[in-house]
C-alpha positions in Angstrom: 133.1 0.4 146.4 134.9 0.8 149.8 134.3 4.2 151.0 137.3 6.0 151.8 138.3 8.9 154.4 141.4 10.9 155.4 142.5 11.7 158.8 144.9 14.8 159.3 146.2 14.4 162.6 149.1 13.8 165.3 150.4 10.3 166.2 149.9 8.6 169.3 152.8 6.2 170.1 150.0 4.5 172.6 147.9 3.7 169.9 144.5 5.1 171.9 144.2 8.7 170.3 145.1 10.5 167.3 145.9 9.0 164.0 145.9 5.4 165.4 142.4 6.1 167.0 141.2 7.3 163.6 142.3 4.6 161.6 141.5 2.0 163.9 137.7 3.8 163.9 137.6 4.1 160.0 138.2 0.3 160.0 135.6 -0.5 162.5 133.1 1.2 160.6 133.9 -0.3 157.4 135.6 2.6 155.6 139.2 2.5 153.9 141.5 5.0 156.1 143.9 7.4 154.6 146.4 9.7 156.9 148.4 12.7 157.0 150.6 12.7 160.2 151.0 16.5 161.3 153.1 15.5 164.6 154.7 12.7 166.3 153.9 12.4 170.1 155.9 10.3 172.6 152.7 9.4 174.5 151.0 6.5 176.7 148.0 6.2 178.8 149.4 8.2 181.3 151.4 11.2 179.9 153.0 13.4 176.8 156.6 13.3 177.2 157.8 14.7 173.7 155.9 16.2 170.7 158.1 16.6 167.3 155.9 18.5 164.8 156.3 17.6 161.3 157.5 20.2 158.8 154.7 22.5 157.1 155.8 21.4 153.9 155.8 18.0 154.5 152.1 18.1 155.8 151.1 19.6 152.7 152.7 17.2 150.5 151.1 14.4 152.3 147.7 15.9 152.0 148.6 16.7 148.2 149.6 13.2 147.6 146.6 11.5 148.9 144.1 14.1 147.3 145.5 13.7 144.0 145.1 9.8 143.9 142.3 8.8 146.2 138.6 9.4 146.3 138.3 10.7 149.4 134.7 10.9 150.7 135.2 12.7 154.1 138.0 14.3 155.9 138.6 14.3 159.7 141.0 16.9 161.3 142.5 16.6 164.4 145.7 17.8 166.2 147.1 21.0 164.5 149.8 22.6 166.8 150.8 26.0 164.9 149.2 29.0 163.1 151.3 27.9 160.5 150.6 24.5 160.2 146.7 25.4 160.2 147.3 27.7 157.5 148.9 25.2 155.6 146.2 22.7 156.1 143.4 25.2 155.0 145.3 26.2 151.6 146.1 22.6 151.2 142.0 21.6 151.1 141.2 24.7 149.3 140.1 22.3 146.1 138.3 19.8 148.2 134.5 19.8 148.2 133.7 16.9 150.5 132.6 17.0 154.3 135.2 18.2 156.8 134.8 17.1 160.3 137.1 19.5 162.6 137.8 18.0 165.9 139.3 21.1 167.9 142.0 19.1 170.0 143.5 21.3 172.6 144.3 18.8 175.6 145.1 15.4 175.9 143.1 13.2 178.5 146.4 13.3 180.5 146.0 17.1 180.7 149.3 17.9 178.5 148.5 20.8 176.3 148.3 20.1 172.3 147.4 23.3 170.9 149.2 26.6 171.5 146.6 29.4 172.8 148.5 31.6 170.0 146.8 29.2 167.2 143.2 29.1 168.3 142.6 32.5 166.5 144.2 30.7 163.4 142.1 27.8 163.8 138.9 29.9 163.8 139.9 32.3 161.0 141.7 29.5 158.6 139.5 26.5 159.1 135.9 27.2 160.5 134.6 28.3 157.3 136.0 25.0 155.8 134.3 22.8 158.4 131.4 20.8 157.7 131.2 20.3 161.5 133.4 20.9 164.6 133.1 18.6 167.7 134.2 20.6 170.8 134.0 19.2 174.1 132.8 21.8 177.0 136.3 23.0 178.0 137.2 23.1 174.4 133.9 25.4 173.7 134.9 27.7 176.3 138.1 28.3 174.7 136.8 28.9 171.4 133.6 30.6 172.4 134.1 32.2 175.6 132.0 31.9 178.6 128.3 31.1 178.3 125.8 28.2 178.3 126.4 25.4 175.5 123.4 27.0 173.5 125.1 30.4 173.2 128.7 28.9 172.6 127.5 26.9 170.0 125.6 29.8 168.3 128.9 31.7 168.5 130.8 29.1 166.7 128.0 28.9 164.1 128.6 32.8 163.3 132.4 32.0 162.9 131.4 30.0 159.7 131.2 26.4 160.9 128.1 24.4 159.1 127.6 22.6 162.3 128.5 22.3 165.9 128.3 19.0 167.8 128.8 20.1 171.9 130.1 17.2 173.6 128.8 16.8 177.0 131.2 14.2 178.6 132.8 16.7 180.9 129.3 18.1 182.3 127.9 16.6 185.7 125.2 14.1 186.2 124.5 10.5 185.2 123.5 11.1 181.9 126.0 12.2 179.0 124.1 14.5 176.6 125.6 15.9 173.1 123.8 18.2 171.2 124.2 18.7 167.4 123.7 22.6 166.4 123.0 24.1 163.0 121.1 26.8 161.3 118.2 24.5 161.3 118.0 23.6 164.8 119.4 21.4 167.2 119.3 17.5 168.3 120.4 15.9 171.2 121.9 12.5 171.7 121.9 10.8 175.2 123.5 7.7 177.0 124.1 7.0 180.4 127.4 7.6 181.9 129.9 4.7 181.8 132.0 4.4 185.2 135.4 4.0 183.7 138.7 5.7 183.6 139.4 4.0 179.9 138.3 7.0 177.6 141.6 7.9 176.1 141.0 8.6 172.4 137.2 9.3 173.0 137.1 12.7 170.8 139.4 11.6 167.9 137.2 8.2 167.7 133.7 10.2 167.7 134.8 12.8 164.8 136.2 10.2 162.7 133.4 7.8 163.3 131.2 10.5 162.1 133.4 11.5 159.2 133.7 7.6 158.3 129.6 7.7 158.0 129.4 10.7 156.3 132.1 9.4 153.8 129.6 6.2 153.3 126.9 8.8 152.3 124.9 9.1 155.6 123.5 12.8 156.1 125.2 14.8 159.2 122.3 13.6 161.7 122.6 10.0 160.8 126.4 10.0 160.8 126.2 11.5 164.7 123.6 8.9 165.6 125.6 6.1 164.5 128.8 7.4 165.4 127.4 8.2 169.0 125.7 4.4 169.4 129.1 2.9 168.5 131.2 5.1 170.7 129.2 4.5 173.6 129.5 0.6 173.0 133.3 1.0 172.6 133.4 3.0 176.2 131.2 -0.1 177.8 133.6 -2.4 176.7 136.8 -0.1 177.1 137.9 -2.2 180.2 138.0 -5.2 178.7 141.4 -4.1 176.7 143.4 -3.8 180.1 145.7 -1.1 178.3 148.3 0.8 180.4 148.5 2.1 183.6 146.4 5.2 183.2 143.6 6.5 180.7 143.2 3.3 178.7 141.5 3.6 175.0 138.2 3.0 174.1 137.5 -0.6 172.5 137.6 0.3 168.7 136.7 -3.3 167.8 134.2 -4.5 170.2 132.0 -5.4 167.6 134.5 -7.6 165.9 136.6 -9.2 168.4 133.9 -10.8 170.3 
């Protein structure tokens, strides 16, 4: 049987991030993808020009429709723009007992804000306790946990109830990018040389959905992060082959399939 995963996120009309990136990633990893759209964005590689939030009740209905019929092995959560929507998603997942990977999407690659500051407290209070893993980059970690070292921030996030934290180091300086998976049992790092490309749109969405896809296939968290890290590094290495748009282009989700 084919593993199945669900993404709950916003739509990116440019195809590089959000729901589109998640479904491409699921497919690339050999997993059937279902989706719940939380917002529709007018977006390309250069900017976000409009955001239309899907009504909370429609989001809840999408989740109920999927979970009542399809055996979902893991859930990835991305863009949730408002406190009320965050609560709706948390309530809709109350009966789900599989792994949940939460990507706390706050800012698009173009710099446009995707999560209001007023929603950050709701994210922490409503969804952190439900998350098997959260995957903040360094700016997101600072917004969620305050100033400090990545190790201090990860510990504060664990104290808020998340199962584990993947601290993504792509925003740090240096020629080596290091991500660190932190849980109550310790820490493990995953490193790769920094790739000289501006085509990194959708890296966070793709990384978190790759981890969810691997967990849907029955991998442990460490195995899932390790495989997703290798896959994403290859997708970034070959991102320039796509030549999409005039800004921050997407990673190459199908680098292993298109030759």
